[in-house]
VEXVONU-185512 format. One record per residue: z, y, x of N, C-alpha, C in turn. Coordinates in steps of 0.05 Angstrom, whole numbers, plus 5000, padded with zeros to 4 digits. Example, Ala and Ser with C-alpha at 12.3 -4.5 7.8 and 13.67 -1.06 7.14 Angstrom:
2
515648865264515649105246515649345264;514249555257514349795273515750015258;
This chain:
889
505953963663508753933649509453633669;512153613670513453403678516253363659;516653063652518753033647521452923668;523353163651525453103670527352903670;528952653681530952483673534052643661;534752523647537352643649536752893624;539353023618538853293610541153463615;540853523645541453743657540053963653;540154203642537454413644539254673654;536154713662535854983681536055273661;538655463660539255613641538255863651;536456003643535556243644536156483634;535056693632535557003613536256773580;538156923573538256813539536757033523;533956883510532057103498531157003473;529656983459528556983435526756723433;525856553411525756363416522556403410;522456613385520256803377520157013399;517756943414516157123440514257243431;514857493445512257653444512457823478;510557813496510857813516508858083511;511158333544509758623542509858643568;507158823575507659013598507659253607;510459343613510659573619508059823621;507659923604505360193608502560093602;501160233581499660043571497960023539;496160013525496359903496497959583498;498559513474499859283465497259163452;497658893467495258603458496658383448;495658373417497358053406496357953413;498357733413496657423418499657313418;498257033420500456753418500656663448;503156563456503756413469501556253496;499156123485496756083493494656263498;495056633483493256723488493056743523;490656983535490457083553490857333551;491857373576492657703580490557803607;489257963596487158133615489558383624;489558423652490958613674489458613687;489958923698488859033723490959093742;489559043762491658933786492159073814;492959183823493759273847495859203861;496059033884498558873893499858963922;502258993927503358973945505658803946;506858723965508458593977511458653959;512058383939515158473927514458633910;512058663903510859003877512058823847;513658993832514158923805511258863792;510258703783507458673771508058683738;509358553730510358703695513258573688;512658603672515558643651515758463627;515358203633515258083607517758033596;516958093570520458153549520257973525;521857823515521357713493523457773464;521957783437523657973419525257663407;527257723401529457553390528757453368;528457173357527357173335529856953321;532157073330535356933323536556703350;534956633360536156463388536656673401;537856533422539256613448538556523474;537456263469537756073482534956033498;533856183517530456123519531256183543;529355993562528555973601526755993595;524956163617522456203631522356193652;519556093663519255993699516356053708;516056143724513256133732512255913747;509655793741509355463746508755413776;506655263778505955233809503555413821;506155653841504555813845506255873860;505255963890506056053906505956433912;504756583894504156753903505557023882;506856793861508657033847511156933840;512757043823515456933816516557093791;518057003776518957123751521757203754;523257393748526857423758527557413719;530857333729531857223705531857503680;530657733697529857963666526657993662;525457803676522957793663520157893679;520758003708519458203718518458023730;515257903738513957843752513458003780;513957883801513157943831511357793844;510657893858508057813881510657743907;509657493917510757423945509857473964;506457493968505757613989503257823990;501957914005499058094000497457893987;495657993955494057963947491258013960;489657883961486257963972484857893940;483658093922481958003911479258083910;478558083930476158163944473557873935;474657723941472957453939471857523897;474457383883475357213862475057443836;476657663854477457913843479357763813;481057603812482157483797485257333801;487057303785488857073797490757103761;491256803773492456753747495356533756;496656523733499456433735499456203714;501756093704503055973688505655933685;506056033659509356213650509555863627;512155833628513855683623515855753603;516555663582518855793563519155563544;522255513552523855273530525455413520;526155273487528455353483530955143486;533155233502534755043511537254933486;536155073464537054873436535654553434;533454703421531954503407530154393431;530554453456530354333482526354303481;525154493460522054503461521254663481;519054583493517954703523515254833510;514755133508511555233506510955373543;508755303543507755473574504855663554;504355803577501355983573500356073592;497856113606496756153631496556463627;496656593652496756963647494556923668;491957113668490457173675490457523693;489657543714489557853720487757853734;486558133732483158223746484758453765;483158493784483858753790481458963785;482459213787480859403777479159523801;477659593796475959703817476459963817;477460103802477860373801480460483821;481760243829484560223843486260423816;486460473792489360613790490560443776;493160563771495460443759494460273741;496460103734495759853707497060073678;495359983664496760093641499059773622;499859883601501459723588499859583569;500959343573499559163543501658993532;502459013510504658873501503158623483;503658393478504158163470504958173449;503658123422504558243398506757953390;507957863365509257743349507757523360;508557313362507357003365508756793352;510356803333512056673320510356363304;508356573295506156433277504356123303;504856213325503356123336505255873358;506855863351509155693369509155423358;508655393334508055123315505155043335;503555093340500954993353502154993387;504055143398503155063426505354813437;504454713456504754413463507354393474;508854213466511854133459511853873476;514853893499515753683512518353613498;518253343491520553223474522253253488;525553303487527653263491528153373517;526553253532527253263564526053523578;528053623596527153893612524953903634;522754033633520354093651522454293671;522854233696523754353723521954443735;519954643742518354683761519954703791;517854703812519854713832519755023830;522255083855523355373855522955473884;521155683876520455783896522155923916;521755943935524756153950522456303975;523056523973521456694006522656594029;521456504052522856494067523256704089;525756824108526457074115528357304096;528957214074529857314055532257504068;532157724058534058004074536258034053;536657924032538858054006540957914016;543957953995545757923996546257523995;547357454004548257234009550157133999;551756923987549256743979547556863945;545356793949543156803940543456653912;542856833891542856593860540756523862;539656203857537856163851537756063829;539055903821539155823787541455643776;541955663750543755543740543855343729;545455053737544854853722547554773699;546354613677548054613663547254403644;549554263639549453973618549954033582;548053933567549654003543551753833539;552653643548555453503537558553683553;557553933559559954073573561754273547;560254173514561854303496563654213497;565953863503566953793484569053733508;568153743535569753663564568753923583;571153863606570354003634568853793648;566453963655565153863678565053963703;564253763732564153883756561253813764;559554023773556554023783557254003811;555253843826554453823851552453813854;551553973883547753743896548253583913;546353503921546553213943543653323948;542953183986540853253992540053314029;539153354037537953544058539253844049;540253954070540954224059543054194046;544354034035547254044015548153914031;548453744026551153514049549753434069;547653424071545653234096545353334113;544353394139543953494150540453634151;540554034145542454194156543854274130;546854224137548354244110548754464110;549554604092551254764077548555004073;546254974074544755124069544555224032;544755004013544955053993547454953978;549355113964551355133955551355143917;553054913905553755033876556255093863;557155233851558955333837560155093814;561154863829561754563812563354693777;564155023774564654983746562455093733;561655353742559155443724556155273726;555755183750553854983758551155273768;552355453782550555593797550055593816;546255483831546455403853545155673866;546055693896545855913909545255793936;543056013943541855923974544556113998;544956084018547456134033545456324061;543956274068542356384094539056344092;538756554101534956634109534656344111;532656284100530555974105528256094122;526955834134525155864154523455574147;521155734141518755514128517855344152;517255414170516055344194519055054202;521255144197522754894207523254814180;523154824161523854564141521654784121;519954654109517954724092519454704052;520454534056522154434025523554254025;525754354006527654214011528053973978;528853723984529353603962531753463951;532653673928535653633922535853443900;538753433894539653213865542153333859;541353433832543853543822545753413802;547853383807550453093787551653293773;552353163747554553263736556252983729;558853123734561252843735563953003714;565152843702567952933692569852963705;572652993700574453003711575252773731;574752573718575452313728573252283749;571352403749569552323769567052163757;566852123730564951923714563052133717;560351933716558152053716557552163685;556552373680556252463653552852473641;552652443664548752533664546852393685;543652353677543352183709543352503722;542352433751542452593765538852723764;539052993760537253203763535353233793;532453233794531853353818531253553813;531853723846531253953848529654083864;526954123868524954153894524554413899;525954513914525254783922522554893955;521454933942518955133961519655343976;519655284005519855574018517455694021;517455934010514156044009514356274032;511756174044511456334084511356654072;512256774099511456994104510056994123;509057214138507557204153509457384185;510757214194512057144219512157074239;509556984245509156784273505656904278;505656974309503957114316502056804327;498656924315497856674336497756674360;497656364366498056344396495656154405;495656174430493356034440493555814452;492255624449493255354467492655394497;491655554516492255654542491656004541;493256064575492756344572490256354589;488956244599486256234611485256004608;482156044589480355844586478255964607;477755664611476055594643473155474626;470255624621467755514619465255574637;463155524631461155524651458555474628;457455604644454155614627452055684648;449255504650447755524672446655794663;445655974691443656124682441956094682;440056244661437656174650438156164631;439956134624440555984588439156204579;438056044554436756194528439556354511;438756514488440156644472440756404449;444156384446444456194426446355944435;446055874463446755664477449855714471;450655464468452855384468454755444496;457355624500459355614523460655454518;462655534510464955404496467055504482;469055364476470955374447474055414463;475055684444478155824449478855694423;481455634422483355564404486455704403;486955764384489455854378490255754350;493455724354495255604326496955794320;497255834299498955924282500255754265;503555814273506055674249506455754229;504855944219504956014186503055794170;502955824151501455674135498955624139;498355494141495355434146493755494117;494155424093493255404074494055684056;495155924070495056254064494156354087;494256644077492056794094493756914118;496456744122499256914132497656694163;496456384164495656174176492856164181;490956344166488356394174486856644197;486756484215486256694235482656654233;482056914258479957044259479557114281;477256994304476957134334474457324338;476057434349472957714369473457804392;471557834403472457994426472558284438;474258294452475258504455474258704476;473758504510472058684522471058414535;468558514554467158384575466158544603;468358354619467358514648466058194661;463758344679463258574687460758594656;459658844652458358854632455058974649;453958704655452058674674450658434651;448258424655445758654649445958704625;448858694606449258904578451858784572;452858894558455858854552456658694534;454258554516454758444505453458134510;453658044528452357674538453257534515;455557534501456857364495457457324466;458357214445460357314413460957024411;462157074397464856884382463956824357;464656584350465756464312468156564311;468256714290469956804285472256714273;471356424265472656234253473655994270;470655864277471155634302471955754327;471955994335472656034364469655914391;468155854380466355754395465055974401;464056004438463256204437459956194454;457956354448455756294443453756564461;452356534474450356684490448956884467;449057174470447357274451445357444462;445257474492442357684501442557444527;439557454544438057344566439457494582;438057344607438657554635440957404646;442957204653444657074666443756994686;444657224710442957074735445856984758;446856734767448956744789447956864804;446456894816445157044836447157274841;447557484821447257694811450157754808;451357584786453257534768454657314768;456157254786457556924788459756794759;460457034756462656894724463357154704;464057104688464557334673467657364656;469157614654471357404642470857634613;472857444586472157464570475657604556;475857774541478457824526478257854504;479757504490478657444468481757484450;480957644418483057684403483257484378;485657394370485657234346487957384328;487057394307488457504285488557394266;491257404255492157234225491157384206;492157354177492257544151488457514150;486857304158483957234159483257504169;484057594195483257784210483658004200;485658074179486458314179487358564202;486058714209487658884227491359094223;489659064192492259274180495459074180;494858874164497158734157497558424180;495158424199494658204214496358194236;497357964247498357954274496857804287;496357894317494757844336495657804362;494257544380493957564403492357544418;492257574439490157614462489657294490;487457254500487857044517484957184524;485157064560483257084577480656864584;478856904582476356704585475956724602;475056514622472656614647471456394647;467956494643465756334639464056384673;465256184689462756174707459756094705;457956204709454956144710455155974743;453755724720453055524742450555534755;449955414776447055414789444755194780;443555344781440255124780438255304793;436455114806435055174826432955314820;433055554823430955754815430455894840;431355804870430355954893429855844907;427455814921426355604941427755564971;427455384988428155505013426155655028;427655845042425555965048425555975086;424355955103423955945137424256265143;425856345160426356595177424456655191;422456485210420456465230419756255229;417556235250416956025266417755925286;417655675296419955645325418155445340;420255425361418955405393420855145396;421054975412422154835432419954585444;421554475470420454255489422754015507;421153925506423253685512421153455539;422253405561421953225569420452985563;418052795580417352615569419152385568;418152175552419151935550422352005547;424552255532425952185522425952125490;427051935471427451995447430852065437;430752115413432952135398434652435402;433352655422432952925430432553115415;434053235405433953555385431753735399;429653805382428353965407429754265390;429054305366428854525361430454505331;432754715315434154765300431854895280;431454825253430455025238431355085220;432355355214433555435194431455625166;433355565151432755655125434055815108;432856025086435756155076434956065041;436756015030436655955003439156044989;438156244967440356434950441556244929;441056044914442755864909445955744919;446855624900450255554912449655384937;451355494959451455244981453355024975;451654824983452854564987452654454961;450054514948448854314921445954314924;445954084898442154014907439954224909;440954424892440054654895439154804917;441954744933441454894959441854694985;441154434981440754315006437854215017;437254295040434054335043433254065048;430653915049429253685060427053775075;426953745094424853755112422653565119;419353635114417953435125415853575137;414653415156411753475170409853405157;407953585153405853535139403753605157;403153635181401253655200401953635233;400253535245400353605271402553265288;403553115266404452915286403052675275;400752545280398952365268399852075271;401452075302403251865307406251805299;406651985285410251995269412451975290;411552105316413652165348415752335336;415952505312418052675308419752695281;422052695273423052755248424952975249;424753005219426853245217429353175205;431153055208433953085192435153335182;436453375165438353565159441453525164;442253785172445653825173446353885154;447953725142449753755121451153995115;452254115146453954225139452454525143;449854565152448654845163446554885147;445754605126442654585117440354605138;440454625167438354715183437154315189;434654365194433354215206433354165232;433753915236434553835267432153665270;429753785288427153705302427653505321;427453305317428253025338425552865348;425552805373423852525382424952305383;422952175359424051815351421951665358;419951705386418051585400417251705428;417951575446417051645479414651875478;414052065488411652205499410152215516;409052125532407752115556406452435562;407152505586405852735596402452735594;402952535608399252485619398352475604;398452405570397452315549397252685534;399652725529399753015506401753155520;400653435524401753585537404753835515;402853815490404154045473403253925444;405754005424404453885399405254145383;403754185362403754425337404854195311;407154275305407954165279407454365259;406854345231407954455212409354285187;411254465188414054275169415154475145;415354265126415654445096418054385096;419354575070422154565064421554545037;424154325028424354334987426754264990;428054364967430454264955431353904950;433353854945433653544942432653514908;433153774883431953834863429453984865;428353874838425954064838426054304832;424354524844424754764824425754754790;426154954773426055014743423655044742;422254974725420355164709419555364711;416955524721417055724714417155904748;418155794765419055854786416255764803;414455954810411755944833413855834864;411855634877412055574906412655794920;414555754944414956064953412555994987;411056244991409556125020410956095047;413356225037415956225065416656005066;416155745047416955545052416255305071;413155375086413555235104412755445140;413955305156413755385183412355195204;410855365219410055265252412855255270;411454965279413454835302411554815328;411654945350410654915377412454775391;410954565404413154365437412154355451;412454395477411654345503412654165514;410853975532413053705536412253755567;415253615575415853815610414853405624;413853435641413853245664415753165678;416952925691418352785695417552515707;419452465738418452275743418851995739;417051965737416551655720416951345732;418151185726419050935745416350835740;416650595769413450535770413450255748;412250185740411349995715409449695723;411949535727409949205729407249165711;405749005717403949005697402348675704;401548485691403948515664407148395669;408648445652411448545649413548345626;413248105634413147965653411947695661;410347635685408047515705409547195698;408146985688407646765693405346635703;406946465724405146295738407045955741;405345785747405545495743405245345765;406945265782407345085807408044905800;407244605824409444405820410544385834;413044335834415944305848414044105877;416844165891416644105917414944275938;413844505935412044745946414244765973;413444696003414944716032415345056027;417245186033417945396047415345566061;415045816057412645946080410945906054;410345856030407945796014407246095999;405546215995405146425986404446315959;405846425939405946465909404446645895;404446815894402347045884403647315895;402647555879402147815879404347955861;405148115859406148175826407248535839;405448675833405348985839406149105813;407249345822407249525794405149835796;405049965785403650135783405350525779;404250645795405850975793404051105756;406851035740405751275712404651515719;406151705746404952055752403151965764;400852015746396952005760396852315778;398252465774398252745790399552795802;401152555815402852485841402752385853;402652435887401352175906404952065913;405151815896407951735911407451365928;409551385945409351075953411450905935;410550685935412750375919413150235936;415650145932416549955952417849745937;417249515941418649265929421049105944;422348985921425948925927425448675912;426648545917428448245907431048345884;431348335864433148285844435348205836;433647945829436147725828433347495833;435147315841434646995859436346785853;437746615830440246525843439746245860;436846175854437045925878436146105904;435346385906434646425932432046255947;430546285930427646055930426046235947;425446515935422346635943423146875959;420947115965421647355980419347555963;420047775977416847915960416748105982;413548185998414048356020413648636006;415448816018416649116013414249336003;411949196016409349356012407349295997;406449086005404048925983404548825957;407848675962408448465939407548315933;407548135959406647895956409347635961;409347505940411047325929411047055959;412246975953412846715976415046535972;415446285980417946215990419546136005;421746116004423246086028424845836033;424545726011425945476009423745235983;424445005983423544815981424144865938;421344845927421744915900422644605887;425344555865426344355853426244345829;424944235813424944335781427244145777;428943925788431443855769433844025776;433944285791435044445796436344485788;439744575777440644745756439244965757;439545105768437345405765435445395742;434545125740430845145727432345025698;431545245677432345135644429845125622;428944875625426844875603423444845630;424444725654421944755671421244985677;422745255673422745505679424645695698;423745775717425345905728424346205740;426146415728425146665727426846805755;425246945757425447155792425547545782;428247665783427047945782426248135811;424248275807424248395820423948715816;424448915830424349135831422249365846;420749565830419349735850420550015851;420950095866421650355871420650645887;419050765870417751005888419151265903;417951525915418251565931418851925920;419251965892420252185885423052235883;423252515876425652715878425952815846;428652585841429352385848427852115852;429251855869427151685861428051515835;425151385824425351295801424550985808;425950835793425250435796425150325778;423750085775421849945748423049665756;423349495744424149235745421549015733;420848835745419348655728420248305731;418748225721420047855721418647795719;418347515754416047325754418047055738;416046955716416446695717415046455723;416446225734415146005754416145785737;413045715725413445405708413645235735;415045105730415044855761414044625739;412144545755409744205742412544025756;413543775746414143495759411943365772;414043315790412342995812414942865815;414042555819415442305826417642435848;419342605858420842565875423342515878;424242335852427242285848427641935839;429041815852429141455852430541395823;430141245806432141185785434341065795;436441035774438740985785441140805757;442340675759443040445739444040625721;445140515694446140705678447240465651;449440425652452240705672452040485690;454640565702455040495732457840265734;458740355707461340155706460840015679;462239735681462339585652463839315659;465039215646467138995631465938825620;467138645626466138335621468538155623;468237945601470337645602470037525615;472937395632473237185643470336985632;471836995608469136685592467536885580;465137005585463437195565462237055548;461437115522459736985501456136955524;454837005507451936875513450437185506;451337395497450037625499449337795527;451437795544451037945567451438285566;450738405587451238705579449038775583;447638935568445739095571445639375590;443939395607443639645626440939815626;440540035635438240225637439540355655;436040465658436240745685436041015682;436441165696436341465689435541635717;433541775712431041855718431042085719;431442285743430742565734428142725727;426542485748423042675735422542575703;420242725703419242695673417542425674;415242385654414342115646411542375654;410142125668410241895668411341825695;413442025710414541865735417041755734;417541815705420541565699420341305686;420141255666419740925665416541005652;416240595644418140415640418640335666;421140155665423040155685422939925699;423439835729423139415736425939445743;426839295737429439155740429138885758;431938875785432538645803434138655806;434938355809437338295832437438285859;438238445872438138375903438638155912;436938095946437837905947439437855967;441037965969443737925980446338315972;448638105974449237825982448237605970;449137395978447737115963449037105928;451437045930452837055913451837215886;450637355894450237515864447737395844;446137315854444037125844444336845829;447036765852447936475842450336485828;451836755824453536805803452836995777;450637135769449137245750446537245756;445037405727442337385727441037595705;438437725718438437925704436037915693;435438025664432637905657431938185634;429038185635428438595633427938525595;429938695578428338745553426438925540;425539075559423639265555423539395579;421939565580421639825596422939975608;425240045591427140095587430940055596;430239825588432939655589432639355595;435339225608435138995624437638855616;438638665610440638515605441038365620;445338415629445838335656447438055648;447637785658448737555644450237435662;452737265664453137115676453036855682;452236765699451236545697452836315693;455436255710456436015707457936125690;460935855677462935855651464536135657;466536175683468436255682468436425707;468336615705469836805740471636935739;473136955759476237065768475937375757;478237365744478937765740479137835763;476938125765477438295785475538515781;474038635802472038805801469638685825;467538795816464838585823462838795830;461038835855459339015850456738975856;455338895832452238855828449738975844;449439005863446739145867443939075847;442839255839440939205819439039405837;436139365836433839455845432539545822;431839795817430439875799427340125811;425339985801423340185805422040355781;420640565789419440815764416940715763;415840885746411940795742410541065753;411541255766410241375779407141325793;406541505801403541495821403941375842;405941425854406941345878409741185866;409841015860412740805849414740945874;417741015860420141075879421340815868;422540615886425340445881428040615891;429940335883432340535890434340335875;435840155904438639955895441240205886;441640065867444740215854446040045853;448839985845450939835850452439865827;452039645813453439665780456139555778;458839635780462039605779461839375755;463039215763463738955738465638895734;467838945716469838905713470938615703;471538515713472438165696475538255693;475838045667479538075656479437865630;481637895629482337675605481737905578;481637715561480337825537481537765517;482137965489482737815465481837675444;481737705425479637525413477437705400;478937945408476238185401474538195426;475438165446472938075474474738345479;476538415488477738695494480038645515;479838755539481338655556484538715556;486038505554488938575547490338835563;493338955561493739135577495039015607;495838735607496938585628494538735647;492238595646490638575662488938935660;489539095655489439345651491539435686;493639345674495639475698495139305723;493839175718493738875748490739075761;488939125742486139385753487339675763;488839685753490439965760491939955798;491739695798493039655832496239535836;498039585807501039425813499539075809;500638925824499838615813502638475815;503738325816506638115804508338135825;507538105854508738215877509838465884;508838705864509538905873512138905850;511938825829514238785805515638745808;515838485829518938285834520438375861;518438615879519838805897521138975878;520239145857521939335843524739205836;524239035819526338845809528838805830;527638705852529738635875530138925883;529839095886531239415894532839495871;532839475841534539535823536839385833;536739125829538538915834541239035858;539439035885540739145904542739385900;541039555887542039925882544939815868;545539625840547439615838549939415846;548739245864550839185883552539395892;550939465916552339715921553639935908;552840015884555140145863557639995852;557439755861559739555848561939615870;560739545894562439505913563839755918;562539955925563440215914565640215899;566340125876567240215858570540045859;569139775866571739695877573139785903;571339855924572740015941575340235928;574440395916575540675908578240615895;578440305878579940155866582640085888;581339985901583939955929584940165936;584140285943584340525959587340645946;586240755916588540775895591640655896;590440375894593140125901594940255919;593640295938594940315959596240635967;595240805954597340985951599741075936;599440845912601140835901603440655901;603140535922605240375940606940435957;605840745963608040925982609041245975;608641035947611241355935614241285937;615141485945617641505941619541425910;621041235920621841095900625441355887;624741445877626741605861627441665843;629341695828631141665802629341845794;628441825775628042025753629542245744;632442135745634842315736635242495761;633942415784635942735801632942745812;630642705805628242735821627643095806;627943355821628543585809625643715818;623043615836620443685845620143835827;619743675804618143745773619344155780;621844175775622144505778621244595796;621444545829620944695853617644675857;616444485838613244545835612644755824;614044945807613145125783614745355796;615845325829616345675828613245845841;612045675840608945915851608346065831;608845945805606845945776608146345773;608046445769607346815766606646825738;607347075730606147215705608047065675;609646965689611846835663613746945638;613347275651614647425628617547545656;618347715638620047855656622847625658;624447545633626247225642625747125663;622746985660623146895697623447035721;622447255720622247415741624647625755;625747635736628647805733630947615756;631247575781633147445786632847565827;635147585833635547625865635147415890;633347455901632647365924634847265944;635747445941639147365964639747215955;639847085935641546855924641046635943;638446655953637646385969638046446001;640046416004641146556032640746476056;639146456077639546406102640946246115;640945956126643245886136644246056154;643946216170644946436184646846516174;647146656154648646776134650746706119;650446386117652946266102654246296114;657246226108660246116108659045876124;660745936149660245676171661645366154;663545446144665045206123663245116115;661245246096659145136068656944936086;656945066119654144986132653844696128;651844496128651444336143648644276156;649244076180646344056196644544076175;642844296184639844176174638544276195;635444136186633044326204631244446195;631144696213629244876200625444866217;624544856212620744866207619744966209;618045096220616045386215613545236212;612645066201609844916213607945106198;605745016196602445116190603244966159;601045206144600045046119599444716111;600744666096600044386095598044326077;596544006082593743966078593543936050;595443686046596143476024598143706008;597243635986599543815957600243465943;599243245942600743105928600642825940;601842895962603542705975605942475965;605742265968607042025950609142045972;611041875958614841925982615041605978;616741505997617741215985619841225969;621241115950623141125936625541055956;627641255946629641265963632441175944;634341245965637041105953637541305935;639641205911640341505905642741575919;643441865911644242035925647841955919;650842005952652541895927653742045912;652442325911653342535897650642595882;651042555858648042615845648042995850;649943105845650743415833649443485861;649743355886649743525914647343575921;645743795918642243775925641643745952;644543875968642943876003643443506007;644443375998644743065995641142985992;640543155974637843045963636443115981;636243375991634443516017634543296040;636343216040637143086072636042826069;636542676044635042406047632242496044;631042596025628642526023627142676053;628142876071627342936095627542696114;629342486108629642266121628142026116;627642046090625641876087622841976105;621542276093619242266105618842216134;621042336147621342386183620241986182;621441776172621141486175618641446173;617641586150614641456139612241426153;611241236174609141276188606441376177;606941366149604241466129604241736130;607041806132607242146118606242346137;604942496135604442746154607942816171;607243006189609343056212610143266214;610843406180613143656167614743556145;616143776152617943776118617143746098;618343446084617543426048617243656035;618443876042619544106026617144316024;616044316051612944506046610944326032;611944156020608544105999609344265977;610344325970611244515947610044715942;609744875959608245035979608445315997;606345356008606545436034606045816025;609145896034608046206038608246416059;607746186084607646376105609846406122;610746506145612846616163613746816161;616646886165617847116157618947146129;619346956121619847066092622947126091;623647286074627147406067629047196060;626847016047629746736037630146576060;627446536083628446346101626546036084;626745906101625345656093628545556073;627245306057627645156035629544916049;629344916077629544656088632844696102;634044916103636045046109637845046092;637044966071639744956047640744746046;643144776045644744516038647044596025;648244396006650744455990653044206006;655244385985657744235994659744315979;660744035965663444015955666144285969;666844355991667444485995667944745999;664744875989664145235978664645245948;667345255945668245295919668045555920;667745745926666846035925664246075912;662545945911660445895916659045875876;658546145863658246065832655046085829;654745735815651445735809650945775784;652245925766651845915739649346175732;649546305748646846485738644646395745;644446095760642145985759641545985732;642446015713641445825686641346175674;640246465686639946625665637446685677;636646535692633346455708630746355692;631946255678630346205649630245865653;628345755625628845465635628945265655;626745385670626845265697628345155716;630845455717632245305735635145295723;635545185692637645125679638644815691;636744615697637644385706638944365736;637344555751638944615779640944685776;642544945758644744965748646144705744;645544675728646944415712647744175747;646044095759646843975786647944125810;647944395803648644465831652144565830;651544655801654244865797655544765764;655844435763656944335736659444285743;661544345762662944315763664644005776;667043925761667543775772665743455758;665943475730665343275722662243315723;
């Protein structure tokens, strides 16, 4: 029972408040609403189960509804229908709650009806429920508010749409007009338009088939407002449950399932799990799946090697005999059926399951035969024979990979048998040299095993061992020096031709007669020689322990011995000579050069001696100043500090800077002492307060004295004077050239324009002129010709000739006078070149169609000449046109 807020009511079939239930067919059983009704049920989908009728007691407003049950529904006519196939095999019963409400008094009653299946399968008999008016007072009552159970609507309905579901009505619609509406998903929210309501009558309808797999339920709210839109009732919630139909087949999660199980597994061993899903309601039979195996391939050794749990999909073994070497995999066809596996009504689907039989080590490796091999003596890392085995287990697995072990015939460990991982062969290999003269054959026993042990119950196979016979082949072996290396001790200084020792080699091939010859292979100082037949070694030079080829008093020489075999073989041997020291080197002073200040302190300079010999042929040493020259002992003193050091001091208080050679006689302590006079180079210099020589003194010590520095400065001064004199001469020459320039009025000087005649590429405006206007003197009118000079000279060598200043022409506009004045000035100038000054502008060669410009002249009598065209030649000729053709002004 639930309380519903507000007072909106669901109106159903108008029936009496005084009720009696009747089921068509059979006897009538009297009872109240709380009574139980026994019913024999045989159910099919949408089969009318019973017709519940109500006898009227005077009221016409009673509504009835089935409670929380998804298996039944009650129509407005009071007919109970089943909504799905019911199976009463297990419980043999079904029940539902029926609600009844008086719409006027708002009272609610409920009763539970139980149905039992008939074992005989006969049709049900009619059972009537008598008048229960006396029981109404005892029924459970709901005050005022309406209890609305959820509305159950089957999915995929094929009825005519829109299909009425329920009518909503307010008790306040008696006095005024109301408008009804519903809101929520499926009404005014997506997906919209599934549920509609008549705004006047309040009839709620569904407009299309529902799909539970898409939306399983809808939550709507019903509203009642007046014509002005004012709310007259509190909204009421309506829950619409979509009843599932079996409209979806089971779907496997994979089309093909893959699993594995070890071979030899016992019955009951888990293999794998297959899974299928059904979109239908899993709480109903529509979504309850059952699995089974339809087929097995191959059917060996049995057709039922596996079984499946029909609820969970777990596949297990049910028979023994899984052998990977016979059957590597099984293929099963699995079927999943809903409706709890009922083949009549259930929907089914299939999937393929591939079960791979995994390998275990149940087959030992077996040798195919015995083996034979041969190898030359003294060879190592050589494969003698390939040992092959067969193994029925899966290749390239630990159950197949073989491990070889020599169990007999190789006590010295001269052979090993690694495994080739690609072929699984055993590679019998020599790992230690074998001497043919000692052993000529080997017989080995080799055992093969897998990387993993055999499973329990598999006995070892006798063919897992094999015998390998190996023949050793003889080769020409190299002669061997013995001992090698050979060490001897000698005193250094042994003269040439001295016999040191005999170094011989032995021939390992005892069964062959061969001749051995000796030679020297390595002798860095070239001190020794060897007799090629006897191997006697003698000196050819004096042995010197102090030689750079002697390391740690030891000198190494390598000799080679070669036999007469075919092909010949050779071996080497090393002679190690340990040289004993003798007193053959005199000591000398160390260091060879020292520094001392002009006014030294009293400490002096410590010196020592160096003797290449070893003790006792070296120190302690005796130091002494030589007697010559005489000033050595007068200026210096040498005092012995100990057996290794002596101190040199200056006897006088001051000594001039410079280099001094001090002879020092040193004697060692050998059995036959050796003496040597060494010269100690002493540099005397000026010192700073730290006692170090200053830089100037270092420059003097390098050989650059004061005189040299003065000479360098004089040379620099002379060079500067020469440069100054040259500059002055150049300036004077420029002044002389400027004094010889022509004094020409800048207004009358037109040479700038003439100098530009040789320029080309100025454009069409400058190039478009008639050269015939520059007429040759022979072609001019005799009245217009003045006396002129025409010269054909060679190309001028100077282009910047300076002319003396000339007097102004009487007529500035007469270019002829200008040219003659310039010519006259050039002829009278003793420093000017002896050719026409007009040629300075440019030399264009002989034979020009324009002739020489020297022949051009002008006269005021040539009135018929028009020079205005010169202005059209460009800006460079405009001034010439103004001067030559300007008219009277």
